[in-house]
N, C-alpha and C positions, 0 to 999 in steps of 0.2 A: 504493500500501500504506500510506497513510498512517493508515487508520483502523483497522490491523492492529497490535497488539503481538507482539514475539516470545514473551512467556510464553504468549500465545495459540496460536501455531504449535507451541512445544515441546508444549503439551498436546494438540494435535490429532495430533501425530506420535507420542505417548504413546498415545493412544487407538488410534491406526491399528495401532501395533506388539501392542498386547494383541489386538485383534480379527483380526488377521492369524494371528497364532500360534496362534489358538482351533483346532482341528482341525474341519474342514467339508468341505462337499464340492469346494470348490476346491484346498484343501491335499492331502486323498485322492486327487483325480484327477491333480494334479501330480504326487504321488509316483510313481504308478503308470504314468503317460505318461513320465516321465522315467526311471524304472527300466528300462522296457519297451523303449523307443527310444531312448533317448539325451537328450544335452544339448541338440542344435538343437530337437528335438520338445518339449523342456520348456521352453525358453526361448521358443517361439512360442507353446506353451499358455498360459504364463505371461503373456506380452504380450496375449492375447486375456482373460487373466482381469483384467489390471489396466487394459486399455481400456474392459471393461464396467462396472467398480467405478468409473471416473471418468464416465463417462456417467451411471450410476444417480446420482451425487455431484451430476451438473449439474441433472440432474432435480429434486432436491430443492431447488436454488435456483430453480427455475423454479416450485416449488410444487406438485409431483405429488402429495404427501401430501395436499396439501389437496383434488385431485381425486379420490384415493381414498377421502376422507373423506365427498365428496360423492356418489361413485358408488362402493358397497362391492361392486357385483356387479363392476366392473372388476377390482378388486384382487382377489377370489374367483376370477375366471376367469384372471388372470395367474398366480396360484399355482397353480391346476390345471394350465394348460400348463408351468409352470416343473417342477412336480413330476412330471409325465409324463415329460418329457425327462431328468429325473435318474435315474427309475427305468428307464428306458430305455438309460440311459449306464451303469447299474449292472449289468443283465442282459448288455450287452456287454462289460464287464470280466470280468464271472463267467464269462461263456463262453469267453474266451479264457486262462483259467486254466490249461489243459491243453496250450495252442498253444504250440509253440518259440519263443524271442526270435528275431526276424529283423530284418535291417536294413530300415529304414524308407524308402519310396520318397519321391519329392517330392511326388507328390499327397497321401501322408499327412501329409507335414509341414506342408502348406498346411491340411490338417484339423486339425491342430494348433492353429493359431492360433484357427479356428473354432470347434472344440470350447471351448478356452478363454473364449471370448467367448459360447459359448451358455451355459456354465456357471454363470457370473456372473450372465447374464441371467436364468436361469431362478428366479431370488431376487429379487420385487419388494419383500420385506422390507427390500431394502439402502436403497430411497428413502426410507422411514422411519427406518432406523438414522441415515443423513447428514442427515437433517432433525433429528432428535433432538440429534444430536451438534452441528450447525452452530447450532442455537437455543442450545444449552447453551453453548457456548465463544465464540460471536459474536453475542452478544445485542443489539448496535446494527446499525442497516441498513449495508450493506456496498457499496462501488462496485463497478462491474463488473471493475476491474482488481483488487482485493482478491478477489474470486469468482475471478478467473481463477488468481491466484497460490494460494488455497486449493487448487484444482483440481490445480495442478502438484505441490502437496504432495502431495495424494492419490495420484496416480499416481506421483509419486517414491518415496512409500513403499511402495504395492503391487510396483513393480517391484525395489526394493532387497530386500524380504523375499523374493518369488517366485525372483528370480535366486540369491539365497542357497539357497533350498530346493534348486533346480537343480542347483548347483556341488556340494551334498552329495551329493544323491541319485545323481549321475552319475559320482563318484569310480570307479576300478576295484573297489575294496574293497565298496561299496556296491552295485554293480551284480553283482558275483561271488555276494554273499550272497543277492541277488534271485533270480539265476539258480538258486540251488541249491533256494530256496525259493519259487520264481515260483508254482507254483499255490495256497501260502497266502496269501501277500501280495496275489495279485490277488483273492481270494475275498473277505480281509478288507478292502480297498479297495471291491469290488463292493458286499459288504454294508454298509458304513459309507454309501457314498453312495446305496445304497437306502434303508437306514431314514431319512435326513436328507431324502429325497425324500418318502417316505411321510409323516413328521411334518408336512411343508408342507402336504401334503395333507390330514393328519387335523385339522390346528389352523387351521381356517379362521375 
């Protein structure tokens, strides 16, 4: 980590915090999963989100943004696939709005991790985001150990923020409010994720 300065790390953490606190498919889906299925599901969903984001960040180091620039059709194809997944997920959330809250099975808990993974994989713009952030904050060449340290910071920030959200969303008071307003909350979350999916599809 000799080629990294602490002010760069702090700047990366601040940038990540702002990005993570901005409402998007990840946060809205995490909220709905945590409200509906409890802390275990929320934490697993958050783990999937964090791992996918870190993989996108590693792709940025590997030069994926350059591949997208050379092969724009690949970027468009990935956006279409990602948008289709987000729209499908939005429909599932919307359709579940009038269903009662039930205890989640072990199978569904495992699906929570997969769902989080796919949700953040659905947006290939993440690779462009990390490429821009890394070039801006770390303009000099980085060693592999420094890149690994940066990826560790990215994953740590992802998990810290998502875990905080889950702990808030799964308090007894929050879940009680959700149960009373489940239909409204689920439709709001589903509509938000759907709009974000459509925007990913339209802005090609």
